[in-house]
C-alpha positions in Angstrom: 0.0 -0.2 0.0 1.2 3.6 -0.2 3.6 5.2 2.4 0.9 7.7 3.4 -2.4 6.7 5.0 -4.7 9.3 2.9 -3.6 7.3 -0.4 -4.7 3.8 -0.9 -3.0 1.1 -3.3 -5.8 -0.4 -5.4 -6.4 -1.3 -8.8 -8.1 0.9 -11.2 -10.8 -0.7 -13.0 -11.6 2.4 -15.0 -10.2 5.9 -15.8 -7.3 7.0 -13.6 -3.7 6.4 -13.7 -2.3 5.5 -10.5 -0.2 8.0 -8.7 3.5 7.6 -8.9 4.0 6.3 -5.3 2.0 3.4 -6.0 4.1 1.9 -9.0 6.4 -0.1 -6.8 3.8 -1.5 -4.7 1.2 -2.5 -7.6 3.8 -4.0 -9.5 4.4 -6.4 -6.5 0.7 -6.9 -6.1 0.1 -7.6 -9.5 2.6 -10.3 -9.4 -0.1 -12.2 -7.4 -1.8 -14.9 -9.8 -5.2 -16.1 -8.7 -5.6 -19.4 -9.8 -8.6 -21.9 -10.6 -7.7 -25.2 -9.2 -10.8 -27.5 -9.3 -14.5 -27.3 -10.5 -16.9 -25.7 -7.8 -18.1 -28.2 -5.5 -20.3 -28.5 -2.4 -17.4 -27.5 -0.4 -17.6 -23.8 -1.5 -20.6 -23.6 0.8 -23.4 -23.5 -2.1 -26.5 -25.5 -2.0 -28.1 -27.5 -4.4 -31.7 -26.2 -3.7 -32.5 -23.7 -6.1 -32.9 -20.3 -4.7 -32.5 -17.8 -7.4 -33.8 -14.8 -5.7 -35.7 -13.0 -2.8 -39.0 -14.3 -4.3 -37.8 -17.8 -3.7 -37.2 -17.3 0.2 -40.3 -18.4 2.2 -40.3 -15.7 4.8 -41.1 -16.3 8.8 -44.2 -15.9 10.7 -44.0 -12.6 12.7 -43.6 -13.6 16.5 -41.8 -12.7 19.7 -38.9 -15.0 18.4 -38.0 -12.4 15.8 -38.4 -9.1 18.2 -35.5 -7.1 19.5 -35.0 -6.7 23.2 -35.9 -3.0 24.2 -32.7 -3.0 25.9 -30.6 -3.8 23.0 -33.2 -1.8 20.4 -31.6 -1.2 16.9 -28.0 -2.3 18.2 -29.2 -5.9 17.7 -26.8 -8.2 16.0 -28.6 -11.5 16.2 -29.6 -12.1 12.5 -32.8 -13.9 13.7 -34.1 -10.5 15.4 -33.2 -8.4 12.2 -35.7 -8.5 9.4 -36.9 -6.6 6.3 -40.1 -6.3 4.6 -40.3 -7.3 1.0 -43.5 -6.5 -0.9 -44.2 -9.2 -3.4 -45.9 -7.0 -6.0 -43.5 -4.1 -6.3 -40.6 -6.6 -5.7 -38.7 -4.1 -3.5 -38.4 -3.6 0.2 -39.8 -1.2 2.7 -37.2 1.6 3.2 -37.2 5.5 4.1 -37.3 8.2 1.3 -39.9 10.2 0.1 -41.4 13.6 1.6 -39.1 15.0 4.4 -36.6 12.1 3.6 -38.4 10.1 6.2 -41.6 8.6 4.5 -42.1 5.0 4.2 -40.4 4.5 0.7 -39.5 1.5 -1.6 -35.8 0.4 -2.3 -34.5 -2.5 -4.3 -31.8 -3.1 -1.2 -33.2 -4.5 2.1 -33.6 -2.1 4.9 -33.1 -3.3 8.3 -36.2 -3.3 10.6 -36.1 -4.1 14.2 -39.6 -5.2 15.6 -40.7 -4.6 19.3 -43.7 -6.9 21.0 -46.3 -4.7 22.7 -47.7 -7.3 25.2 -50.2 -4.8 26.4 -51.6 -4.3 23.1 -50.8 -7.5 21.4 -49.4 -5.5 18.6 -45.8 -4.7 17.2 -43.8 -1.5 16.6 -41.5 -1.5 13.5 -38.2 0.6 14.1 -35.8 1.6 11.7 -32.2 3.2 12.3 -33.2 6.9 11.8 -31.3 7.6 15.0 -30.9 11.3 14.1 -34.6 12.1 13.7 -35.9 14.3 16.2 -39.4 12.3 16.2 -38.5 8.9 16.7 -37.9 5.5 15.2 -41.3 3.9 14.6 -43.3 3.3 11.3 -46.6 5.1 11.8 -49.2 7.3 10.3 -49.0 10.9 10.7 -50.4 14.3 9.3 -48.4 15.7 6.7 -49.2 19.5 7.0 -47.8 20.5 3.4 -50.0 18.0 1.5 -52.6 18.1 4.3 -52.9 14.5 4.2 -52.0 11.6 6.5 -49.3 9.6 5.6 -46.9 6.5 6.7 -43.4 7.8 8.0 -40.7 5.9 9.6 -39.7 8.4 12.2 -42.8 8.4 14.8 -41.9 8.6 18.4 -43.4 7.3 21.5 -46.2 10.2 21.6 -47.6 8.8 18.3 -47.8 5.3 19.9 -51.6 4.7 19.0 -50.8 5.3 15.2 -47.8 3.1 14.9 -49.2 -0.2 16.3 -48.8 -3.0 13.7 -50.7 -6.1 13.2 -50.1 -9.1 10.7 -52.7 -11.0 8.8 -52.1 -13.8 6.7 -52.5 -12.8 2.8 -54.8 -15.0 0.5 -51.8 -16.3 -1.0 -50.3 -17.6 2.2 -48.5 -20.8 2.1 -45.8 -22.7 4.3 -43.4 -21.8 1.6 -44.7 -18.5 0.9 -45.5 -16.6 3.9 -47.0 -13.5 2.9 -48.9 -11.2 5.0 -51.0 -7.8 5.0 -49.6 -5.1 7.5 -52.4 -3.5 9.3 -51.3 0.0 10.9 -53.4 0.8 13.8 -56.7 -0.6 12.1 -56.7 2.6 10.0 -55.4 0.8 6.9 -52.9 -1.6 5.3 -49.3 -0.6 4.4 -49.6 -0.4 0.5 -46.6 -0.2 -2.1 -46.9 2.3 -4.8 -44.0 1.4 -7.2 -45.3 3.5 -10.1 -44.9 6.5 -8.1 -41.8 8.6 -9.2 -40.8 8.9 -5.4 -41.3 5.3 -5.0 -43.5 5.9 -1.8 -45.7 3.4 0.6 -48.8 4.6 2.2 -52.0 2.9 3.9 -55.1 2.1 2.2 -58.2 0.0 2.6 -57.6 -3.8 1.9 -57.6 -4.3 -1.9 -59.8 -6.8 -4.0 -58.0 -10.4 -3.8 -56.3 -11.2 -6.9 -55.7 -8.0 -8.4 -52.3 -6.1 -8.8 -53.3 -3.5 -5.7 -53.6 -6.4 -3.7 -50.2 -7.8 -4.5 -48.7 -4.4 -3.6 -50.3 -5.2 0.0 -48.5 -8.5 0.5 -45.3 -8.4 2.5 -43.0 -11.3 3.3 -41.0 -10.8 6.8 -37.7 -12.0 5.9 -35.1 -12.5 8.7 -31.4 -11.4 8.0 -30.3 -15.3 8.5 -32.9 -16.3 6.1 -31.6 -13.6 3.7 -28.3 -14.8 3.9 -29.3 -18.3 2.1 -29.1 -16.1 -1.2 -25.4 -15.9 -0.5 -25.3 -19.8 -0.8 -26.9 -20.0 -4.4 -24.7 -21.8 -7.1 -23.4 -19.5 -9.5 -25.5 -21.1 -12.3 -28.7 -20.6 -10.5 -28.2 -16.8 -9.6 -30.8 -14.9 -11.3 -28.7 -11.9 -10.3 -26.1 -10.3 -7.8 -27.1 -10.6 -4.2 -27.9 -7.3 -2.7 -25.7 -7.2 0.6 -26.1 -3.3 1.3 -27.9 -4.1 4.4 -24.3 -4.8 5.9 -23.4 -1.1 5.3 -23.9 1.8 7.8 -25.8 4.9 6.4 -25.1 3.8 2.8 -27.3 6.6 1.4 -26.7 9.6 4.0 -30.2 10.0 5.0 -31.4 13.2 6.6 -30.7 13.3 10.5 -29.0 9.9 10.4 -26.2 10.0 13.0 -24.7 7.0 11.8 -23.1 9.2 9.2 -20.6 9.8 11.7 -19.4 5.9 11.4 -17.8 7.1 7.7 -14.4 7.7 9.0 -12.0 10.5 7.6 -8.5 9.3 7.0 -5.5 11.0 5.9 -2.0 12.7 6.6 -1.5 16.2 6.8 -4.9 17.2 6.7 -6.0 20.7 7.7 -7.0 21.1 11.0 -10.7 22.3 9.7 -11.1 18.9 7.7 -14.3 18.1 9.3 -15.7 21.3 7.9 -14.9 20.3 4.2 -17.1 17.2 4.5 -20.8 17.9 3.9 -24.3 16.0 4.2 -27.3 17.4 2.7 -27.3 19.3 -0.7 -26.1 22.7 -2.0 -28.8 24.8 -0.1 -29.4 22.8 3.2 -26.5 21.1 4.8 -24.6 20.4 7.9 -20.9 19.7 8.0 -19.0 16.3 9.4 -18.0 18.1 13.0 -21.7 18.6 14.0 -23.3 15.6 12.4 -24.6 14.3 15.9 -26.7 17.6 16.3 -30.0 16.7 15.1 -31.9 20.1 15.8 -33.4 21.9 13.2 -31.3 25.0 13.9 -28.2 22.8 13.2 -29.0 22.9 9.7 -27.4 25.7 7.2 -30.2 26.9 4.9 -33.1 24.9 6.2 -36.5 25.7 5.6 -39.6 23.3 6.0 -40.4 23.7 2.5 -37.1 22.6 1.1 -36.6 19.7 3.6 -40.2 18.5 2.7 -39.6 18.4 -1.0 -35.9 17.6 -1.3 -34.9 15.7 2.1 -35.0 12.2 0.2 -32.1 13.5 -2.1 -29.4 14.3 0.5 -26.2 13.2 -0.2 -22.2 13.3 1.0 -20.0 15.8 -0.5 -16.4 17.3 0.0 -15.5 20.9 -1.3 -11.8 22.3 -1.5 -10.1 19.0 -0.3 -7.6 16.6 -1.2 -5.6 14.0 0.2 -8.1 12.1 2.2 -10.2 9.1 2.2 -13.6 8.6 3.9 -14.4 5.1 4.5 -16.1 2.5 6.7 -15.5 -1.3 7.6 -17.7 -4.2 6.8 -17.8 -7.7 8.0 -18.8 -10.4 5.4 -19.0 -14.3 6.1 -19.0 -15.7 2.6 -16.0 -15.9 0.1 -16.4 -15.0 -3.3 -16.8 -11.8 -5.5 -18.1 -8.7 -3.9 -19.1 -5.6 -6.2 -19.3 -1.9 -4.6 -21.2 0.5 -6.4 -22.1 4.3 -5.7 -23.5 7.2 -7.7 -20.9 10.0 -7.8 -18.5 12.3 -9.8 -15.6 14.4 -9.0 -14.6 17.8 -10.7 -11.2 16.8 -9.9 -11.9 13.9 -12.8 -12.9 16.4 -15.4 -11.0 16.8 -18.5 -9.8 20.2 -17.5 -8.5 18.9 -14.1 -6.7 16.0 -15.6 -5.1 18.3 -18.0 -3.8 20.5 -15.3 -3.0 17.9 -12.8 -1.7 15.1 -15.1 -4.1 12.6 -14.0 -7.5 12.0 -12.3 -7.5 12.2 -8.6 -10.9 10.9 -6.9 -11.5 7.3 -6.6 -14.1 4.4 -5.4 -12.3 1.7 -3.5 -12.8 -1.8 -1.9 -10.1 -3.7 -0.2 -9.7 -6.3 2.6 -8.1 -6.0 5.9 -5.4 -8.1 7.4 -5.0 -9.3 10.8 -3.2 -6.1 11.6 -6.1 -4.1 10.6 -4.4 -2.9 7.4 -5.4 -3.0 3.7 -4.1 -6.1 1.8 -2.4 -4.8 -1.2 -3.1 -8.2 -3.1 -6.6 -7.9 -2.7 -7.7 -4.3 -3.9 -9.8 -2.5 -6.5 -10.3 1.2 -7.2 -12.2 3.1 -10.1 -12.1 6.5 -11.0 -15.4 8.3 -10.3 -17.1 9.9 -13.1 -15.6 13.3 -13.9 -17.9 16.4 -14.5 -16.5 19.9 -15.3 -16.7 22.6 -12.7 -19.3 24.6 -14.8 -21.6 21.7 -15.3 -21.4 20.7 -11.6 -22.4 24.1 -10.4 -25.3 24.1 -13.2 -26.4 20.7 -11.8 -26.1 21.9 -8.2 -28.3 24.9 -8.9 -31.5 22.9 -10.3 -34.2 21.8 -8.2 -33.5 24.6 -5.6 -30.1 23.3 -4.9 -30.8 19.6 -4.7 -30.1 18.8 -8.3 -26.9 16.6 -7.6 -28.9 14.5 -5.3 -31.8 14.0 -7.6 -29.4 12.9 -10.2 -27.9 10.5 -8.1 -31.7 9.4 -7.0 -32.6 8.7 -10.6 -29.3 6.3 -10.9 -26.9 8.7 -12.8 -23.2 8.7 -12.7 -22.8 5.1 -11.3 -19.6 3.6 -10.6 -18.3 0.2 -9.6 -15.2 -1.6 -8.3 -15.1 -5.5 -7.4 -12.7 -8.0 -5.6 -12.7 -11.6 -5.0 -11.7 -13.0 -1.5 -10.8 -16.9 -1.6 -9.7 -17.3 2.0 -9.8 -15.0 5.2 -6.3 -13.6 6.0 -5.5 -16.5 8.5 -5.8 -18.8 5.4 -9.0 -20.6 6.6 -12.4 -20.6 5.0 -14.3 -17.7 5.3 -17.4 -18.2 7.8 -19.8 -16.6 10.4 -17.2 -17.5 12.8 -14.3 -16.5 10.7 -15.5 -13.5 8.8 -13.3 -10.9 6.9 -13.2 -7.3 7.1 -13.8 -5.1 3.9 -12.8 -1.5 3.6 -15.2 0.7 1.4 -15.1 4.4 0.5 -13.9 6.9 -1.7 -10.6 8.9 -1.7 -9.0 12.0 -3.4 -5.3 12.0 -4.1 -3.2 15.1 -3.6 -1.0 16.4 -6.4 2.8 16.4 -5.9 4.0 19.0 -3.5 0.2 20.1 -3.5 0.7 21.8 -6.5 -1.6 23.2 -8.4 -3.3 23.8 -5.2 -7.0 22.7 -4.7 -9.7 25.0 -5.7 -12.0 26.1 -2.8 -14.9 24.9 -5.1 -13.4 21.5 -6.4 -16.2 19.2 -5.6 -16.5 15.5 -5.0 -20.1 14.0 -4.4 -21.1 10.7 -3.5 -24.4 8.7 -2.8 -26.4 5.4 -2.7 -23.5 2.8 -1.9 -24.5 -0.7 -2.6 -22.8 -3.9 -1.8 -23.6 -7.0 -4.0 -22.3 -10.5 -3.9 -21.9 -12.4 -7.0 -21.0 -15.7 -5.6 -18.0 -17.6 -5.0 -15.1 -17.7 -7.7 -16.1 -20.1 -10.3 -13.6 -22.7 -11.3 -12.6 -22.1 -13.9 -13.6 -18.5 -14.9 -13.8 -17.2 -18.4 -10.6 -16.0 -19.9 -10.7 -13.8 -23.2 -7.0 -12.8 -23.9 -6.1 -10.5 -27.2 -2.8 -12.3 -27.2 -4.6 -15.8 -27.9 -4.0 -17.3 -31.5 -7.0 -19.6 -31.0 -10.1 -20.5 -28.8 -9.3 -24.0 -28.7 -9.1 -23.9 -24.7 -13.0 -23.3 -25.3 -14.0 -25.0 -28.4 -12.2 -28.4 -26.9 -13.1 -28.2 -23.5 -16.7 -28.6 -21.7 -16.5 -25.8 -19.0 -19.9 -24.3 -18.1 -19.5 -20.6 -18.1 -22.8 -19.5 -16.6 -23.1 -16.3 -14.7 -19.4 -16.3 -14.5 -16.6 -13.7 -14.1 -15.2 -12.6 -17.5 -11.3 -11.9 -17.3 -11.1 -9.6 -20.4 -7.4 -8.7 -21.8 -8.3 -6.4 -24.6 -6.4 -2.9 -24.5 -8.9 -0.1 -25.7 -7.9 3.5 -26.2 -9.8 5.9 -24.0 -12.0 8.7 -25.5 -11.7 7.5 -29.0 -13.4 4.8 -31.0 -12.1 1.2 -31.2 -13.2 -2.0 -32.7 -14.7 -4.7 -30.7 -16.2 -8.3 -30.9 -16.7 -10.6 -28.2 -18.2 -14.4 -28.0 -20.4 -13.1 -25.0 -23.3 -10.8 -24.6 -22.4 -7.7 -22.4 -25.5 -5.7 -21.2 -25.7 -1.8 -20.8 -25.2 -2.0 -17.2 -22.0 -4.1 -17.3 -20.7 -1.9 -20.0 -21.1 1.5 -18.1 -19.8 -0.1 -15.0 -16.7 -1.3 -16.6 -15.9 1.8 -18.9 -17.8 4.5 -17.4 -21.3 5.9 -17.9 -20.3 7.8 -21.0 -19.4 4.6 -23.0 -20.8 4.2 -26.6 -21.2 1.4 -28.8 -21.9 1.7 -32.5 -22.7 -0.6 -35.6 -21.8 -0.1 -39.2 -25.2 1.2 -41.0 -24.4 2.7 -44.4 -21.9 3.8 -47.0 -21.5 6.9 -49.0 -19.1 8.2 -51.6 -16.5 9.4 -48.9 -17.9 8.5 -45.6 -18.9 5.3 -43.4 -21.7 5.7 -41.6 -22.4 4.1 -38.1 -25.5 4.3 -35.6 -25.0 3.9 -31.9 -26.9 1.1 -30.2 -29.3 2.9 -27.5 -30.3 0.5 -24.5 -33.1 1.5 -22.2 -32.4 -0.2 -19.3 -29.4 -1.9 -17.4 -30.3 -5.3 -18.4 -30.5 -4.5 -22.2 -27.9 -6.2 -24.1 -25.3 -3.5 -25.6 -22.9 -5.6 -27.3 -24.2 -8.8 -28.8 -22.0 -12.0 -29.0 -20.2 -12.3 -32.4 -21.5 -9.0 -33.6 -18.6 -6.5 -34.7 -18.8 -3.2 -33.3 -16.9 0.0 -32.5 -17.0 1.2 -28.8 -15.9 4.6 -27.2 -14.8 4.2 -23.8 -14.2 7.1 -21.5 -12.2 5.0 -19.1 -9.7 2.4 -19.8 -6.9 2.3 -17.3 -7.1 -0.9 -15.2 -4.9 -2.4 -12.5 -6.0 -5.8 -11.6 -4.1 -9.1 -10.5 -3.2 -11.8 -13.2 -5.6 -14.9 -13.2 -4.4 -18.4 -14.3 -6.8 -21.2 -15.1 -5.1 -24.6 -14.4 -7.3 -27.0 -16.0 -9.8 -27.0 -18.6 -12.3 -29.8 -18.2 -13.2 -32.1 -20.9 -16.7 -32.8 -19.2 -19.5 -30.8 -17.9 -20.8 -30.6 -14.3 -18.7 -31.5 -11.5 -16.7 -34.3 -13.1 -13.1 -33.1 -12.7 -11.4 -36.4 -13.6 -10.2 -35.3 -17.1 -9.0 -32.2 -18.5 -7.3 -30.7 -21.7 -3.5 -31.6 -22.0 -1.0 -29.2 -23.4 -1.7 -30.9 -27.0 -5.4 -30.0 -26.5 -6.5 -33.7 -26.2 -8.0 -35.2 -23.0 -5.5 -36.0 -20.1 -5.7 -37.3 -16.7 -2.1 -36.6 -16.0 -1.2 -34.1 -13.4 1.8 -33.2 -15.3 0.1 -32.7 -18.5 -2.4 -29.9 -18.3 -3.1 -26.8 -20.5 -2.9 -23.8 -18.8 -4.0 -20.1 -19.5 -2.9 -17.0 -17.8 -4.5 -13.6 -18.5 -2.0 -10.8 -17.6 -2.5 -8.3 -14.9 -4.5 -4.9 -15.5 -7.4 -6.8 -17.3 -11.3 -6.1 -17.0 -13.1 -8.2 -14.7 -17.0 -8.4 -15.4 -19.3 -10.4 -13.4 -22.2 -12.3 -14.5 -21.4 -13.2 -17.8 -22.4 -16.4 -19.8 -20.8 -18.0 -22.5 -23.2 -19.8 -25.0 -21.8 -23.1 -26.2 -24.3 -23.6 -29.0 -23.6 -20.0 -30.2 -20.0 -20.5 -30.0 -20.1 -23.6 -32.2 -22.7 -22.0 -34.7 -21.1 -18.5 -35.1 -17.1 -19.1 -34.8 -15.2 -20.4 -37.8 -12.6 -22.7 -35.9 -10.3 -22.5 -38.8 -9.6 -18.7 -39.3 -11.4 -17.9 -35.7 -13.5 -15.3 -37.4 -17.0 -14.7 -36.7 -19.6 -16.0 -38.9 -21.6 -12.7 -38.2 -21.0 -9.7 -40.4 -22.3 -6.4 -41.1 -22.7 -5.0 -44.7 -23.0 -1.6 -45.9 -24.2 -0.2 -49.2 -25.3 3.0 -50.6 -25.8 5.0 -53.7 -23.9 3.0 -56.1 -20.7 3.4 -53.8 -19.8 -0.2 -53.5 -20.0 -2.7 -50.4 -18.3 -2.3 -47.0 -18.3 -5.4 -44.8 -17.2 -5.7 -41.2 -15.8 -8.7 -39.9 -14.3 -9.6 -36.5 -11.8 -12.0 -35.4 -11.7 -13.8 -32.1 -8.0 -14.7 -32.0 -4.7 -12.9 -32.8 -4.1 -13.3 -36.7 0.0 -12.8 -36.4 2.9 -14.7 -34.6 6.6 -14.1 -34.8 5.8 -11.1 -36.9 4.0 -12.9 -39.6 0.4 -13.3 -40.6 -0.9 -17.1 -39.7 -2.0 -19.2 -42.4 -5.7 -18.9 -43.3 -6.0 -15.6 -41.5 -6.9 -12.3 -43.3 -4.0 -10.1 -44.1 -6.1 -7.3 -44.3 -4.8 -5.9 -47.6 -6.7 -3.2 -49.0 -8.9 -3.4 -45.9 -9.5 -0.7 -43.1 -9.1 -1.2 -39.4 -9.7 1.1 -36.4 -6.2 2.9 -35.1 -6.5 5.2 -32.4 -10.0 6.3 -33.4 -9.2 6.6 -36.9 -10.2 4.5 -39.9 -7.0 3.5 -41.6 -6.5 1.6 -44.9 -3.8 -1.1 -45.3 -2.4 -0.4 -48.9 -3.7 -3.1 -51.5 -1.5 -5.2 -53.8 2.2 -5.7 -53.3 5.0 -3.2 -52.3 7.1 -1.5 -54.9 9.5 -3.3 -57.3 7.1 -6.4 -57.1 7.9 -6.8 -53.1 6.0 -8.6 -50.6 2.0 -8.2 -50.2 1.1 -5.2 -48.0 -0.5 -6.9 -44.8 -1.5 -6.0 -41.1 -2.0 -8.4 -38.5 -4.7 -7.9 -35.6 -4.9 -9.0 -32.1 -8.1 -10.9 -30.9 -11.5 -9.3 -30.5 -11.0 -6.7 -33.1 -12.9 -5.7 -36.3 -11.7 -4.5 -39.7 -13.7 -3.3 -42.7 -13.5 -4.5 -46.3 -14.1 -2.0 -49.1 -12.8 -3.6 -52.4 -14.2 -0.8 -54.7 -12.5 2.1 -52.6 -9.0 0.3 -52.7 -6.5 1.9 -54.9 -4.4 -0.2 -56.8 -1.1 1.8 -56.3 -1.5 1.0 -52.7 -2.3 4.8 -51.4 -4.7 5.6 -48.7 -8.2 6.3 -49.7 -9.8 9.1 -47.8 -12.8 8.0 -45.7 -14.4 10.1 -43.3 -16.8 8.7 -40.3 -20.1 9.7 -39.4 -21.8 8.7 -36.2 -25.5 9.3 -35.8 -25.5 11.8 -38.6 -22.7 13.9 -37.2 -19.7 14.1 -39.6 -16.5 15.9 -39.6 -13.7 14.8 -41.8 -11.3 17.3 -40.9 -11.2 16.9 -37.1 -11.2 13.2 -36.9 -13.5 10.9 -34.9 -11.9 11.7 -31.3 -13.3 15.1 -31.8 -16.9 14.3 -32.8 -17.8 13.2 -29.5 -16.1 15.8 -26.9 -14.8 15.1 -23.6 -15.2 12.6 -20.9 -17.4 15.0 -18.9 -20.7 13.8 -20.9 -22.4 11.2 -19.0 -25.2 10.2 -21.2 -24.3 7.5 -23.8 -26.9 9.1 -26.1 -25.2 12.5 -26.4 -22.7 13.5 -29.2 -20.7 16.9 -29.5 -23.4 19.5 -28.4 -24.3 21.7 -31.7 -26.5 22.0 -34.7 -25.0 20.5 -38.0 -26.1 20.9 -41.4 -26.5 17.8 -43.6 -23.2 18.4 -45.0 -21.7 17.7 -41.5 -20.9 21.5 -40.9 -21.6 22.9 -37.6 -23.8 26.0 -37.8 -24.4 26.8 -34.0 -22.5 25.5 -31.2 -25.5 25.6 -28.8 -28.5 22.8 -29.4 -30.8 25.9 -29.9 -32.7 26.1 -33.3 -34.1 29.4 -33.0 -33.5 31.8 -35.7 -32.0 29.2 -38.0 -33.7 29.1 -41.7 -35.7 26.5 -42.9 -34.0 23.1 -43.6 -32.8 19.7 -42.2 -30.3 19.8 -39.3 -28.9 17.4 -37.2 -28.7 17.8 -33.3 -27.5 15.2 -30.9 -27.5 13.0 -34.0 -31.0 13.2 -34.7 -32.3 14.8 -38.0 -34.8 18.0 -37.3 -36.7 19.8 -40.0 -37.5 23.5 -39.7 -40.2 24.3 -42.1 
């Protein structure tokens, strides 16, 4: 790790270049090789019972057995006495948000509830950790003076006891394997989820008609923390998605008046005496600083008004201003080995293109690591990712929207998402990870200083974060999927029978940041996987059409995280804003020749079946590669779409137009050259085009002068090229072809300038401005006011002014 405590030695999964002080340490860390030794068996703690998600959990019957003691309260640690309420209609958990930031709401992450048994009234109180609320801890019905209506809030006190009493009634769909209940609040109505409400609130209502969606939104499962842990034992192949473990985090979303925010520690050396006054909770208008986080009176907030808190309290977040050389973190105990993913919404003006040009690197990072027995981070188990960058001007503009709550609202809507991941195989003591032998993760974010503090940090330099999420992606798969650009074939996949379902992809494919690269893969990648690997602003485009002197591409625009953005075996060009990575090497020790758990035979070095321990085919993907979780290789498609002679994809894209010939986009899954020569049966790209540092470059056609050898160019694996026979010059000179993306063309500046800086965080946006149909910019802003009649292109879309 770094020498100074405020600098953390973690691998970058996207974006930033490690500080110079890291170099020696990371070189040592990257020498560590993670190995896959045997197939996954029952010894890894997985269960054969198929539990794919929360809906498969039975739930429990509410009883005193699951209630916390009044003396222990919300400090309860018994997993049988900590519960969450899961709504089977909305498929979300009861949480806190909405009006004032304390309304009963819905969240995809489980939220800890502590039940108290009221022996006198034979009812329950449902408490949450809103310890800073000046009202109380209980869920109950209260009058909301701005809307002049009653609502369900999570911060009611003992004085509201008569409105907080809860009873549970079995739902019509109740079975022993599906224990659903209606939650009756003080005989006034039933707790009801409203998933289509933009604020994702809950309220109370009369009992809905059985069998209707409204009735489903009134059915809840009471799930204990211990039962929820069963999801951690799901076999990877049966995992419908990663398991949300965010309930292990303390104050992950910086809710209003949550004094647990103080459990986020501030670390660093040579920090200013007033460092705590540089750390804020709230928004731009209403906030308090770290040094007074324990004060929960209304007067302790700067800029507070009741109107502002009522409207925007649910959007509060954490941010720093004018501060570098620090880390803000918390420690989290986990009881299961495998892959852990940390996500948050956040950005930093220290990572804007302007700041990178000034400082020489990005500075703000999200991180996750493991603590050793000495309580210090273990340098071999680390991961860090550059937070999204945003310009100072854009940050100011966003912060001023929604009466100063614009940044928090953007985070609430899921923008500026970041992710890191690590895999822990054993506890630091070398033993299996378990409830009796847990591992401590350290998670958080940090901002590096610049050497010698120059240039100095600006007073308004902003780093903002919110909505921390911790996910479990299952145990290490054995083997995990390797795709290495240096491989000259994929026989280790086609000749073996390993099942790669919901596995981890170790992808070694070097990409150039902030410019177009070609890409083809044998697996699908979703929008969520792409943006969490390469940043929110990643773009993907397909070949679409051909004109006399331009090649036209259209971008792929998925709507949801689960939508496929890169389809297996299809050739693309991809524009990643972040590409720098630091990760340990990974080795597969055996490629098995049978599916399932039979590990008696594997591929030998000659690619034939072997049981000889000394005759094993092994593959190592080098350090500094991308790790992408929940990836599946479809073997039927592999056999159908991959040519195993030249290792090209059988899927191609053709573009024609206006009698200008035909362009064909092709892709190779294996390196086409070895020892400086094109491998037999591989395309030599004579007269073809390929992507080089964002440009479309042509290999001369024919032979070199004086009857010399044939012009050729070799590609590494997972790249594409473009055949355009009609545009190749017989003299071997380069033809001039410009690129056009979504209707935006600029043949003079090159493709890298078309899409602007990394500060853009929407993959749907190109360079701002208005263009005519010749590709010329006629206005730098996107306003069409005052322009003459005609057809224009704005953000890649044609607009007609009549």
